[in-house]
C-alpha positions as CSV (number, residue, x, y, z in Angstrom):
1,M,24.2,63.0,66.0
2,L,26.0,62.8,69.4
3,V,28.2,65.7,70.4
4,Q,30.8,65.2,73.1
5,E,31.8,68.6,74.5
6,L,35.5,68.5,75.3
7,E,36.1,72.3,75.7
8,R,38.6,73.8,78.0
9,S,36.9,74.3,81.3
10,D,39.7,76.0,83.3
11,T,39.2,79.3,85.1
12,G,40.4,81.6,82.3
13,A,38.4,82.6,79.3
14,G,38.8,79.6,77.0
15,T,40.2,80.7,73.7
16,G,39.9,77.4,71.9
17,G,38.2,74.1,72.1
18,I,37.8,70.6,70.7
19,R,34.6,68.6,70.4
20,L,33.7,65.3,68.9
21,L,30.7,65.1,66.6
22,E,29.6,61.5,66.2
23,E,28.1,61.4,62.7
24,R,26.7,58.2,61.3
25,D,29.6,57.7,58.8
26,A,32.4,59.6,60.5
27,S,33.8,61.0,63.7
28,V,34.3,64.7,63.2
29,V,36.8,66.3,65.5
30,D,35.8,70.0,65.5
31,M,38.6,72.3,66.6
32,W,38.4,76.1,67.0
33,G,40.4,79.1,68.3
34,E,43.8,78.5,69.8
35,I,44.9,74.9,69.9
36,D,47.7,74.6,72.4
37,V,49.0,72.6,75.4
38,A,46.1,73.7,77.5
39,L,43.8,71.5,75.4
40,R,46.0,68.4,75.7
41,S,43.5,66.4,77.8
42,E,40.6,67.4,75.5
43,A,42.7,66.3,72.5
44,S,43.4,63.0,74.1
45,A,39.8,62.4,74.9
46,A,38.7,63.2,71.3
47,L,41.4,60.9,70.0
48,A,40.3,58.0,72.2
49,N,36.6,58.5,71.6
50,A,36.9,58.9,67.8
51,L,39.1,55.8,67.4
52,E,36.8,53.7,69.5
53,R,34.0,54.3,66.9
54,D,35.9,52.6,64.1
55,V,34.7,54.9,61.3
56,P,36.6,57.4,59.2
57,V,37.9,60.5,61.1
58,V,37.5,64.1,59.8
59,I,39.5,66.8,61.7
60,D,37.8,70.1,61.1
61,T,40.4,72.8,61.6
62,S,38.6,75.5,59.6
63,K,38.0,77.7,62.7
64,V,41.5,77.4,64.2
65,T,43.3,80.7,64.7
66,F,46.5,79.4,66.3
67,M,48.1,76.1,66.6
68,D,51.4,75.4,68.6
69,S,53.6,72.4,68.4
70,T,51.3,70.5,70.8
71,G,48.4,70.9,68.3
72,I,50.5,69.8,65.4
73,A,51.7,66.8,67.4
74,F,48.0,65.9,68.1
75,L,47.2,66.0,64.4
76,V,50.2,63.7,63.6
77,Q,49.3,61.4,66.5
78,F,45.7,61.2,65.3
79,Y,46.9,60.3,61.8
80,T,49.5,57.7,63.0
81,I,47.2,55.9,65.3
82,G,44.2,56.1,62.9
83,S,46.3,54.6,60.2
84,E,47.5,51.8,62.4
85,E,43.9,51.1,63.2
86,G,43.0,51.1,59.4
87,L,41.0,54.4,59.6
88,S,41.0,57.2,57.1
89,V,42.1,60.5,58.8
90,T,41.3,63.7,56.8
91,L,41.7,67.4,57.5
92,R,38.7,69.5,56.6
93,N,39.2,73.1,55.3
94,P,42.6,73.6,57.1
95,P,43.4,77.3,57.3
96,T,46.8,78.7,56.4
97,V,47.8,78.9,60.1
98,V,47.6,75.1,60.1
99,T,48.9,74.2,56.6
100,D,51.9,76.5,56.9
101,V,53.2,74.7,59.9
102,L,52.4,71.2,58.5
103,E,54.2,72.2,55.3
104,M,57.2,73.6,57.2
105,L,57.5,70.3,59.2
106,G,57.1,68.3,56.0
107,V,54.1,66.3,57.1
108,I,51.3,67.9,55.1
109,E,51.4,65.1,52.6
110,I,50.3,62.5,55.1
111,F,46.8,64.1,55.5
112,G,44.1,63.9,52.9
113,T,42.3,67.2,52.8
114,E,38.7,68.2,52.2
115,H,37.8,71.6,51.0
116,H,34.1,72.1,51.2
117,E,31.5,73.6,53.5
118,V,29.5,71.3,55.8
119,S,25.8,71.8,55.9
120,P,24.3,72.1,59.4
121,A,23.0,68.8,60.8
């Protein structure tokens, strides 16, 4: 499995990150901590690299502790572009901090969700 590290590398202590895990049958976008505007370039890179693989996309938000409107926009953009490309885009184990905002905005229904633990590779 290839892991592309796309973590925040600015001078402050990074409080969140995004990395792409290239599994055989899926691109897993692993997100953790605070997902906000500071991760915009990492989110864009994950989107581009995942869609290039032409396999289903799983966005693992299980370790997200905060997500602002930029993070929500990223999820919706991932779903929209993935769907246009004919790819399945699924949220894995989304925490309440993510689902509450998606529900409030009325977009939770567009995402399929997986609720299971992933075994270590």
